[in-house]
N, C-alpha and C positions, 0 to 999 in steps of 0.2 A: 169450788177451786178453778183458777184459771186456766187457760189453754196452756200457758208455761209451766207451771206447774205441775200439769196432769203430763206433759210432754218430757219435762226433765226426768219426772219419776217413771216413765216409760210405760204410763198407762194407755196413751193413744200414739197412735202415728201422726207425722209432720202434717199430712192431707188434712188433717180434722181442721187446721187452721183456717181453711176455705169457708168451712160449716160455722164456724165461730165467727167471722168475718160475715157472714148472709145473717147470721141472727143478731148480729150488733145492727146491721144496717136498716133490720125492720123493726129494730127495738126504739122504745123511748129513753133508753140509758143515756145519761148525761155526762158519761165518762168518754175520754177518748178514746180510740179503736187501742192503742196501744196501753191504756191503763187497764181496758175490757179484756185484752188477750193477757195483760201479765207480763208484756216484752219490756225489757229495758230499754232505756235510750239509744244504746250501741244498737243494740238488734233493729229496733225501728229504722234508725239510720242505714242498716244494711239492706233491709227490706224495700226500703224508698229508693235510695242511691245505686242497688245493684240488682237484686232478683228475687224470688223465692228461692230457688234454688239456693243462692249465696247465704240466705238466713239458714236454711235446713242445715247446710254444710256447718254453719257457724255454730247453731244450735246443737248439731251431733257433736262436734267438738268440745262445748261446754259441757255436755251432758257427760260425754268421757271424763271431762276433769273431775266431776262431781263424784263417779264412781269410786267405790271404795277398791 
């Protein structure tokens, strides 16, 4: 499962994104970081143009929308 899938399912905390990023940095994986993490284009844009905190807030809002 990707970081995003696990985060949205409530399996891991947002801070795990940094471990995933570090693993990707030291891997031979040919996918982009966005693909590796499973982020949407919108999430990637928020992360790049704003901050880690903005991405976390956005993803928390998205996760709440998906909860029954």
